[in-house]
C-alpha positions as CSV (number, residue, x, y, z in Angstrom):
1,D,194.0,259.2,-10.6
2,V,195.0,257.3,-7.5
3,D,193.4,259.8,-5.2
4,M,190.1,259.5,-7.1
5,A,189.9,255.7,-6.8
6,P,188.2,255.7,-3.4
7,V,185.6,258.1,-4.7
8,A,184.9,256.0,-7.8
9,V,184.6,252.9,-5.7
10,E,182.2,254.7,-3.3
11,R,180.0,255.8,-6.2
12,E,180.0,252.4,-7.8
13,A,179.1,250.5,-4.6
14,P,175.3,251.1,-4.7
15,R,175.1,249.9,-8.3
16,V,177.2,246.8,-7.5
17,C,175.1,246.1,-4.4
18,A,171.9,246.4,-6.4
19,V,173.1,244.0,-9.0
20,V,174.2,241.5,-6.3
21,F,170.9,241.8,-4.5
22,E,168.9,241.3,-7.8
23,E,170.9,238.2,-8.6
24,L,170.3,236.8,-5.1
25,R,166.6,237.6,-5.3
26,R,166.5,235.8,-8.7
27,R,168.1,232.7,-7.3
28,T,165.9,232.5,-4.3
29,K,162.6,233.3,-6.2
30,K,160.2,230.4,-6.0
31,T,159.5,228.5,-9.2
32,L,156.4,226.7,-10.5
33,D,156.0,224.2,-13.3
34,F,152.6,224.7,-15.0
35,R,153.5,222.4,-17.9
36,G,150.9,219.7,-18.5
37,K,148.7,221.0,-15.6
38,T,145.0,221.8,-15.5
39,I,144.3,225.2,-14.0
40,L,140.9,226.5,-12.8
41,A,140.5,230.0,-14.2
42,P,139.9,233.0,-12.0
43,L,136.1,233.4,-12.1
44,T,134.5,236.5,-10.6
45,T,131.7,235.7,-8.1
46,V,131.4,232.0,-9.1
47,G,135.1,231.2,-8.5
48,N,134.6,231.5,-4.8
49,L,136.5,229.4,-2.2
50,P,133.7,226.7,-1.8
51,F,133.5,226.2,-5.6
52,R,137.3,225.9,-5.8
53,R,137.2,223.2,-3.2
54,I,134.7,221.3,-5.4
55,C,137.1,221.5,-8.3
56,V,140.0,220.3,-6.1
57,Q,137.8,217.3,-5.1
58,Q,137.4,216.6,-8.8
59,G,141.1,216.7,-9.5
60,V,142.2,220.1,-10.7
61,D,145.9,220.8,-10.4
62,V,146.0,224.5,-9.8
63,T,143.4,227.0,-8.5
64,V,143.2,230.8,-8.9
65,G,141.1,233.1,-6.7
66,E,138.6,235.6,-8.0
67,M,139.9,238.9,-9.5
68,A,140.7,241.4,-6.7
69,L,141.2,245.1,-7.3
70,A,144.6,246.4,-6.2
71,E,143.4,249.7,-4.9
72,S,140.7,248.1,-2.8
73,I,143.1,245.7,-1.3
74,L,145.5,248.5,-0.3
75,Q,142.6,250.4,1.2
76,G,141.9,247.4,3.4
77,G,138.5,246.5,1.9
78,K,137.2,243.4,3.7
79,T,135.4,242.0,0.7
80,E,138.5,242.4,-1.5
81,L,140.8,240.9,1.1
82,S,138.6,237.9,1.5
83,L,139.2,237.1,-2.2
84,L,142.8,236.4,-1.3
85,R,142.1,233.5,1.1
86,R,143.0,230.0,0.2
87,H,141.8,226.7,1.6
88,K,144.4,224.2,2.9
89,D,143.2,221.7,0.3
90,E,144.4,224.1,-2.5
91,K,147.9,222.7,-2.9
92,C,148.8,225.1,-5.7
93,F,147.0,228.4,-5.4
94,G,147.4,231.8,-7.0
95,I,145.6,235.1,-6.6
96,Q,144.6,237.4,-9.5
97,V,144.9,241.1,-9.1
98,A,143.8,244.0,-11.4
99,G,145.5,247.4,-11.5
100,G,146.8,249.8,-14.2
101,F,149.6,251.8,-12.5
102,P,153.1,250.7,-11.5
103,E,153.1,252.6,-8.2
104,T,149.9,250.9,-7.1
105,M,151.0,247.5,-8.2
106,A,154.4,247.9,-6.6
107,S,152.7,248.6,-3.2
108,L,150.4,245.7,-3.8
109,A,153.3,243.3,-4.6
110,Q,154.9,244.3,-1.3
111,F,151.7,243.7,0.6
112,V,151.1,240.3,-1.0
113,D,154.7,239.3,-0.3
114,E,154.4,240.1,3.4
115,H,150.8,239.1,4.1
116,V,149.2,236.7,1.6
117,D,149.6,232.9,1.4
118,C,149.8,232.1,-2.3
119,D,152.1,230.3,-4.7
120,F,151.9,232.9,-7.5
121,V,150.3,236.2,-8.4
122,D,148.5,236.7,-11.7
123,I,147.9,240.1,-13.4
124,N,144.4,240.5,-14.9
125,M,144.9,241.8,-18.4
126,G,141.8,240.3,-19.9
127,C,138.7,241.7,-18.2
128,P,136.4,243.0,-20.9
129,L,134.3,245.3,-18.7
130,E,134.3,249.0,-19.5
131,G,134.4,250.0,-15.8
132,M,137.8,248.2,-15.5
133,H,139.0,249.9,-18.7
134,K,138.3,253.3,-17.3
135,K,140.7,252.5,-14.4
136,G,143.4,251.6,-16.9
137,C,143.3,247.9,-16.2
138,G,141.8,244.7,-17.5
139,S,142.3,244.2,-21.3
140,A,142.9,248.0,-21.6
141,L,146.3,247.4,-20.1
142,M,147.3,245.6,-23.4
143,S,147.2,248.9,-25.2
144,R,149.1,250.9,-22.4
145,H,152.6,249.5,-23.1
146,R,154.6,251.9,-20.9
147,A,152.3,251.3,-17.9
148,L,152.3,247.5,-18.6
149,Q,156.1,247.4,-18.6
150,G,156.2,249.3,-15.4
151,V,153.6,247.1,-13.7
152,V,155.3,243.8,-14.7
153,R,158.9,245.0,-14.0
154,T,158.1,246.4,-10.6
155,M,156.0,243.5,-9.4
156,S,158.5,240.9,-10.7
157,S,161.3,242.7,-8.9
158,I,159.4,242.8,-5.6
159,L,157.6,239.4,-5.4
160,T,159.4,236.3,-4.1
161,C,156.8,234.1,-5.7
162,P,156.3,233.9,-9.5
163,L,154.4,236.5,-11.4
164,T,152.0,235.4,-14.1
165,I,149.6,237.2,-16.5
166,K,146.3,236.4,-18.2
167,F,145.4,238.3,-21.4
168,R,143.4,238.1,-24.6
169,T,144.2,237.9,-28.3
170,A,143.6,241.7,-28.4
171,H,141.8,244.5,-26.5
172,F,139.4,246.2,-28.9
173,E,141.7,246.1,-31.9
174,K,140.4,244.3,-35.0
175,V,143.7,242.6,-35.5
176,Q,145.1,240.0,-33.0
177,C,148.2,241.5,-31.3
178,A,149.0,239.3,-28.3
179,H,151.9,237.7,-30.2
180,K,153.7,241.1,-30.1
181,L,153.4,241.3,-26.3
182,I,154.6,237.8,-25.5
183,P,158.4,238.4,-26.0
184,K,158.2,241.6,-24.0
185,L,156.3,240.0,-21.1
186,E,158.9,237.3,-20.9
187,E,161.7,239.8,-21.0
188,W,160.1,242.0,-18.3
189,G,159.9,239.1,-15.8
190,V,156.7,237.1,-16.2
191,S,157.1,233.4,-15.2
192,A,154.0,232.1,-17.1
193,M,151.3,233.6,-19.2
194,T,147.7,232.5,-20.1
195,L,146.1,233.5,-23.4
196,H,142.3,233.5,-23.7
197,G,141.5,232.9,-27.4
198,R,139.2,235.9,-27.9
199,T,139.4,239.6,-28.0
200,A,137.8,241.7,-25.3
201,K,135.2,242.9,-27.8
202,Q,134.2,239.4,-28.8
203,R,133.3,238.4,-25.3
204,Y,131.7,234.9,-25.8
205,L,130.1,235.6,-29.2
206,K,132.7,233.6,-31.1
207,T,134.6,230.4,-30.3
208,A,138.1,230.6,-28.9
209,D,140.9,230.8,-31.6
210,W,143.1,227.8,-30.6
211,D,145.1,228.0,-33.9
212,Y,146.2,231.5,-32.8
213,I,146.9,230.3,-29.3
214,A,149.0,227.4,-30.7
215,Q,151.1,229.9,-32.8
216,C,151.6,232.1,-29.8
217,A,152.7,229.1,-27.6
218,K,155.8,228.7,-29.9
219,I,157.0,232.3,-29.2
220,P,158.3,232.2,-25.6
221,Q,161.9,230.9,-25.0
222,T,161.4,229.5,-21.5
223,C,158.1,230.9,-20.2
224,P,155.2,228.4,-20.5
225,L,152.1,229.7,-22.4
226,I,148.8,228.3,-21.1
227,G,145.7,228.2,-23.4
228,N,142.2,229.1,-22.3
229,G,138.8,228.9,-23.9
230,D,135.9,226.5,-24.6
231,V,137.3,223.3,-23.2
232,L,134.4,221.0,-22.1
233,S,135.6,217.4,-22.8
234,W,138.7,215.3,-22.2
235,E,139.2,215.0,-26.0
236,E,139.3,218.8,-26.4
237,A,141.6,219.0,-23.5
238,Q,144.0,216.4,-25.0
239,D,144.1,218.4,-28.3
240,R,144.7,221.6,-26.4
241,F,147.5,220.1,-24.4
242,A,149.2,219.1,-27.6
243,R,149.2,222.7,-28.7
244,T,150.3,224.5,-25.5
245,Q,152.1,223.9,-22.2
246,G,149.0,223.8,-20.1
247,I,145.2,224.5,-20.2
248,M,143.0,226.8,-18.1
249,I,139.3,226.0,-17.8
250,G,136.6,228.5,-16.7
251,R,133.1,228.1,-18.0
252,G,133.7,224.4,-18.7
253,A,134.3,223.9,-14.9
254,L,131.1,225.8,-14.0
255,I,129.1,223.7,-16.4
256,K,130.6,220.4,-15.2
257,P,133.3,220.6,-12.5
258,W,133.8,216.8,-12.9
259,I,135.5,217.7,-16.1
260,F,138.8,217.4,-14.2
261,T,138.0,213.8,-13.2
262,E,137.2,213.1,-16.9
263,L,140.5,214.6,-18.0
264,K,142.5,212.5,-15.5
265,E,140.7,209.3,-16.4
266,K,140.2,210.1,-20.1
267,R,136.5,209.1,-20.2
268,H,133.1,210.6,-20.5
269,W,131.3,210.3,-17.1
270,D,127.6,209.7,-17.4
271,I,127.1,211.3,-14.0
272,S,123.6,210.8,-12.5
273,A,121.4,213.5,-11.2
274,T,121.8,212.1,-7.7
275,E,125.6,212.3,-8.0
276,R,125.3,215.9,-9.1
277,L,123.1,216.6,-6.2
278,D,125.8,215.1,-3.9
279,I,128.3,217.6,-5.4
280,L,125.8,220.4,-4.5
281,K,125.5,219.0,-1.0
282,D,129.3,219.3,-0.7
283,F,129.1,222.9,-1.9
284,T,126.4,223.6,0.7
285,N,128.6,222.3,3.5
286,F,131.7,224.2,2.2
287,G,129.6,227.4,1.9
288,L,128.2,227.2,5.4
289,E,131.7,226.5,6.7
290,H,133.1,229.5,4.7
291,W,130.3,232.1,5.0
292,G,128.7,230.9,8.3
293,S,125.7,228.8,9.2
294,D,123.5,231.6,10.5
295,S,120.7,233.0,8.4
296,R,123.1,235.4,6.6
297,G,125.5,232.6,5.8
298,V,122.7,230.4,4.5
299,E,121.5,233.1,2.1
300,T,125.0,233.9,1.0
301,T,125.6,230.2,0.2
302,R,122.2,230.1,-1.6
303,R,123.0,233.1,-3.8
304,F,126.4,231.8,-4.8
305,M,124.8,228.4,-5.5
306,L,122.2,230.0,-7.7
307,E,124.9,231.8,-9.7
308,W,126.6,228.4,-10.2
309,L,123.3,226.7,-11.2
310,S,122.8,229.3,-13.9
311,F,125.8,227.5,-15.6
312,L,125.3,224.0,-14.3
313,C,121.9,223.7,-16.0
314,R,123.7,223.9,-19.4
315,Y,125.2,220.4,-18.9
316,I,123.6,217.7,-21.1
317,P,123.8,214.2,-19.6
318,V,126.1,211.9,-21.6
319,G,123.4,209.3,-21.8
320,L,121.1,211.7,-23.7
321,L,123.6,212.9,-26.3
322,E,123.3,211.5,-29.8
323,V,126.9,212.6,-30.6
324,L,129.8,213.0,-28.2
325,P,131.2,215.2,-26.9
326,Q,129.0,218.2,-25.8
327,H,130.5,221.5,-27.0
328,I,130.5,224.5,-24.8
329,N,128.2,226.7,-27.0
330,M,125.6,224.0,-27.5
331,R,122.2,225.4,-26.4
332,P,119.7,222.4,-26.5
333,P,116.0,222.9,-26.6
334,P,114.2,222.1,-23.3
335,Y,114.2,218.3,-22.7
336,F,113.1,215.7,-20.3
337,G,115.7,213.9,-18.3
338,R,115.7,210.3,-17.2
339,N,114.1,211.2,-13.9
340,D,112.4,214.3,-12.4
341,L,115.6,215.5,-10.7
342,E,117.6,215.4,-13.9
343,T,114.8,217.3,-15.7
344,K,114.8,220.0,-13.0
345,M,118.6,220.3,-13.2
346,A,118.3,220.9,-16.9
347,S,115.8,223.7,-16.5
348,Q,116.7,227.2,-17.7
349,Q,114.2,228.7,-15.3
350,A,115.5,230.4,-12.1
351,K,112.5,229.2,-10.1
352,D,113.7,225.6,-10.6
353,W,117.2,226.6,-9.5
354,V,115.7,228.1,-6.4
355,E,113.8,224.9,-5.7
356,I,117.1,222.9,-5.9
357,T,118.6,225.3,-3.3
358,E,115.5,224.7,-1.1
359,M,116.2,221.0,-1.1
360,L,119.6,221.8,0.5
361,L,119.1,225.0,2.4
362,G,115.4,225.2,3.2
363,P,112.8,227.7,2.0
364,V,113.9,231.1,0.7
365,P,113.0,234.1,2.9
366,E,109.9,236.2,2.0
367,G,110.5,238.7,-0.7
368,F,113.5,236.7,-2.2
369,S,114.6,237.6,-5.7
370,F,117.4,236.5,-8.0
371,T,118.9,237.5,-11.3
372,P,122.2,235.9,-12.4
373,K,125.1,238.3,-12.5
374,H,127.1,236.2,-15.0
375,K,125.5,236.0,-18.4
376,S,127.3,235.3,-21.6
377,A,126.6,238.0,-24.2
378,S,124.7,235.3,-26.3
379,Y,122.7,234.0,-23.3
380,E,119.3,235.4,-22.3
381,S,119.0,235.9,-18.5
382,T,116.3,234.6,-16.2
383,S,115.1,236.0,-12.9
384,V,112.9,234.8,-10.1
385,S,111.1,236.5,-7.3
386,G,109.1,235.1,-4.4
């Protein structure tokens, strides 16, 4: 027995070292407090860096970059890598990544830890697009429990910054099932989670289920649960804060990015058309700074502004509303504003959006055409050519 002692100690040493290393890593891991914070949702295409700067100006607490594909990042794709950039004004910034396999996400976590400047990493488990589901990621990951466990455990063990996850009430299941995943996600190492109050199948056809979100918010022991869906006024935000530990705003910020100012000041801002144009001027300057001021940069800025205008036109001025507040799924009939600019900004026609960009960026090039990429399932798209 005495002779075997050194052998036993030698065999036990790697396990002890691993335990000690894990404990040291846990103690040195950065922490974040999302409680009571407003968070800008990761918004593909429209959640670009210049738009995030607009939201920072308006008072958002936390920003998240556009969804980036893990495989494309690891392959060195320039477009995907550009999605990981932060601006110095983004004081608390996270990146969102999508992937469905533990090995890939482990490599990604190592890359991010060594090369990316961010405060946290968010796993996309909510994208409703079929193309993402075929890759085993997005909301489809909700149904792949073994892969999900592997992804979360490996990423959490590698990253020195917090790991978060954004998901839906269900994938394509008819019954909500997010509540079953929450204890597991917390156990596996997630530091915070965001629940979008719809299933992937519903898209935007139904309102977000905040009663279910509130029930789910009571489940985690220490991990904050952030609610997401349909917030467009400070009253709605106040109600949602009372039900969860934080709120994430997506479409509401696209329709009126000054929502973050309204939340901070607890008021309805009857913002004028001129003030809204000033915000677009800031976006123009931010865009030219980010994408370049040559002809290519100008047209890139124009296209991203047009994508944003396809949401911005849904805002109804406070001074024209008969009843406050405006709700996110309200689709008013065409109306005249209090001046020509306000009327043009309310237009659902892409030709009017183009004219607004021409006020800021000059005439569109010959043969220009535009069709919005981002259309809610219940919203009819518009296109323009010239």
